[in-house]
N, C-alpha and C positions, 0 to 999 in steps of 0.2 A: 504495500499498500504505499503511495508517495506520501512523504511529509506534507502537514499543511504550513502553508507562508505565515511567519508572523504579520498582521496586519500594520503598515505603519501610521504612526501617529501623527497626528495633524497638529500644525504649528499651536492652535487653540487647547487642544490637549496638553500637549508640556507646559504652556504657559501655567495653565489652572493647575497641574500638578505642581507647581512651583512655591504654591499657596501664595497668602495675601501679602503685597507689598507693608514694607514697616511706615507707619502713619506719624512721620517726624518732622518738625519745621525745616528740615536740612533738605527734604524732597521738594520743598517749594510749592508751587500751586499745582503738582502733579496728582490726579486721583488714579485708584488702579482703574483699568480698563474696564470697559462696559463688560466686556468677555468673562475678564478673569471675575469681575464683582457678581456676574450674571444678572446685572441688571444696571442702572442709571436713573436719574432724577433729571430731566433738562431743565433750562433756565426758566420754563413755564411753572415748574414745578408738578410735572407728569411724570410718574412713575414707571419704567418699562422693563418689564422682566422679559429675562432671556427664555424664548419658549422652545426655540431648535436650532441646530447647525454643527458645523457646516453644511449648508445647503446643499442639494445636488443642482447643478445649474440649470434644469428644465425646473424645479419649483421657483428658482431663484427670479429666474424668466417670468416667470407668472406673475411672482410678487412686485418686480419691475412696473407691470402694468399694473396689477388689481391692489395692491396694499395702499394704506393710506398716507404714510410717508414712508420717503427713502432717504437714509442717509448714506454718505460717502465723505471719508476724511475729517479732519475734526477742525475748532475754531476756539478761538481766546475768548472767554464770555467775560467781561468786566463785571455784569449783574453780580454773579455766583463767584468768580476769581480762580475761576480754573478750566480745563480745556475740555468739550462738550462734541458730541456728534454734530456735525454740521447738516441741517436736512435742507435736501435739494428741493426746488422751485418743478413744478410741472415741466418747466420748459426746458429745464437741466436733465431731466431723468432718463430720456433715451439716448444722449451722450454718453453719459457717466455710465448707463447699463452695458452699451458698446466696446467702453473701456473696460469697463470690471470684466464682461465675457471673454475678452480676449486675453485677459489674466488668470484666468481660474487655472490653476492646475499648471502654470507657467512653469518652467526652467530655469528662467532668470527672475532678476527681480525687476520691479515689486510683484506681488503675488497678492491676490483680491482673494476674499473667502466671504460668503454670503450669509448671513444669519436673521432670524425671524425674533423679534422683540413683540410683546404685545402689553397693551396697558389695561387697567381698571374698567374702563370703558369698552374693551373687546376691539380696541386699533388695533392694526396690524403696522410694524415698522419693518422694513427691509435694508437691513444694516450691512453695507458693504466696507468689512476690513480691509485695510491695506497693507503688508508686511513688507517693510525694504529690509 
């Protein structure tokens, strides 16, 4: 009987296995990533929980069209004093999806992975994480 090959871990699984980051002032205004924390609260106070991921590219494609919100990249928000996922406008979503789709499972960097987050109201967020 052939031996089973061990499944390769995704970058998100490796990061999650590292445990929480230290919460000291020397870190500055950095917070754990939404993936490591398994959720985040946006600048408007809405809490998003990680529902599933990394997503299959087919599911991510459906969410790129049908999700309530889509996020790709981060920005520094002065209101809360840390980096948050940047929500895309409807006009930005098609180009962002094309960029992300081209980078799923890419051999070179950056690499994109898609995750699904939900809030208490049942809204869905397609979260595209970029690893350098």
